[in-house]
N, C-alpha and C positions, 0 to 999 in steps of 0.2 A: 606484624607482619609480614612475609617478604610477598613482593611482587610477585601478582601471578605473570610470565615471560612469555613473549608473544608467542614462541616458539610449544607450552602450555595451552595458549588457548587457540590455535591453530591447531592441535591435533584437538584437543575435544571437540571441537564445532568442525571437523573431519568426523570423528568418530558419531557427532548427531547424529552427520549428514545421512551416512548411511542405515538410519534407524528412522529416520521420517519418509512421509510416503510417497513416491514418485522419484524423479531426478532432481537432486542437490547439490549446484556448485558451489566450491569457497574457497572466501576470496581474507586479506587485508586490509582492514583497513588502519595508515597511522595516522592519526590523531598531530600528531605534533607540525602537519605539514597544514598550512590554512587551506587548501580547495578540500582535501579529503574532510577534515576539519568542519567543517562550513556546510557542504553537503550532506552529512552526518545531522546538523543542527541543524537543515533545513529539512529534511525526509523525513524527520524519527518524530515515526505517528502514537507519540504518548507525553505525557503531560504528569507523570507519576514518580514509578521508581526509575526507570530509565532516564530521563531527564534532569530527576535531580540527580542521579548519580553524573552524568558527563558533566553539570553543571558545579557542581562541589566536589568530587573525585577527580582524585589526578591521573586520568586515564591517557594513556600513549598511544594506547589501539584497543583495536575491536574487530571480529571480525564478523564476514558478512555471508548466507547463505539467501542461497537467488532458486527459486524453485518454479513445479510449472505454474498456468491463470499467475501470470503477477505475487505469485506470492515472494516477496523478499524479505528476510529478517537479520539483527542485529547481535552481536551476542558480546555483550561487557563482560569483561572479569568485577565480582561485586567484591566493592570495599569493604574493608571495614575489617572486623572481628570474623565475617562468614567462611570460610577455608573450602576450599573447593567446590565450590558453590559462583552460579552467573547470572548474568540477567537477560531475556532473549525478550526481545521488542520490534515492533512489524516497521516496516520501512514504504512509506506514501509513494508510488510509482513518478517521479517527477512530471509524465505526461495530461498527470494529473492537478498537481500544481504543491504545493510545500502543505507541508505541519499544519500554516494556521488557517491557508483553504478549507480545509475538516476538522479542525480540531478535534469539534462534538463529538465524533463518530467515532474517533480514533479508539482500535483496538489496546485495551491496557498491556503491559508490555508484565510479568512473570520471572518470576524467580525458578529456579532450578538448582539438581544436586547437579556435582556430579557427577553422576554417573551417566555417560549418554544413551544410554536403554530408556531410565527412568526419568531423564529429563525430555528425551525425544516421545513419551507415551503424556508426559506433563503440554508439551508443545501441541500435541495432536488434538488434546482432547478440550483445552484452555483457551491456546491463542487461536491459532486453524481458522476453525471456525467464527470466531468474530473479527478475523482478520478477512475472510471472506464475505464476511458483511460488510465489514464494513467498506469496500475495493469498487462489490455491487450499487449500497446505496450512493457512496463519490460518483462512479461512471454514469447514475441515473441524478443525479447531477448537475455535471458537463452541459453529459446528450441538452439537459430542458436549457438551461443556459444560452446555451452555442446560439448565436449569428449566422446562419449560413449566407454566404457570397451569391451573385446573382447565379453563378456558371452551378453551384448546390444547387439554387433550391431549383435548380430545372431536373433535377436527379431526384437527390431525397438528403435531408436531414442526415447527420452522422448514428451511426450505428456504435451500439456498446462496437460492435467487432471495429470501428475504425480506431476508434480509440487505444484499442487496447491491442487488438492485434489477434491472426489467428491463432491463440495460443492463451486466448481468453478462459477458454474453458466453461468452467462453470459457473465463471461469474458474467461470464456472459451474455450464459445459457439464463440465470437468475434476469440480469438484465430485461433481456430481449422477452422477457415471460411478461414483463408488467408495461412491455409499449403497445400502446394502442394506434389505428392508423384507421379514419376518418372518412365513413364515404362518400364518393362524391357520384350525384345523379348522374344517369347519362343525355344528353341533349336537355337541360334547363326552361323550361319553356317560362318561366321567369324568374324577376332577381328574388324574387321570395323565396325561392327552391331550390336558391347556391349557396352552400356553404359558406356558412363566414372564412376568412381569409384567417390560416393559423396561426398565433403570438407567436414572436418569437423573440422573446429577450435580452436587451446588448444581459453580456456579463459584463461586473464587473466586481474589482482586486484590486488589493491595500498590494497589489505585489507590482499589476500595469501589467499582468497578462489578459 
């Protein structure tokens, strides 16, 4: 069976972008280029269908869809005898680490048909809600594990907006809704009236972040 060419993959991804909610930008990954292959391997937020395809399939190219609210997707041609079919998976933003930092909450990759309209509907209904939820949980983890500097302590601990920036949208709203602020009494009269200090656990990472 002939392989899907880079031009065919790009054409499908461009058409897909036109049918997804919001504005999406597309680009091509050259997986024969070591930096590009390393990036996809480390940021691929899936340990199932897409991961297995990348590990065992002879992929030379993939495409990328970058959308609103830090949504980031990779598109692969489905190997084997699945004619005119593709695999779509999420990519975790580097500011939140790699897939190994949050592999337990990663959204599952999905297979989609070669019809861009049907494929976009499946992505919108199945993949994007799971991706949004995973992003919100990952942001909350980063906030909880962050150790602020002394200058930051004088202001405030980082918020979701600090992690994802002004484009965080629904992810920022979801995380902000779960954030609580401890009230501080005015002019405490005794040590027992003072609130206990906020805990700031030290971030640990197998990647030395």
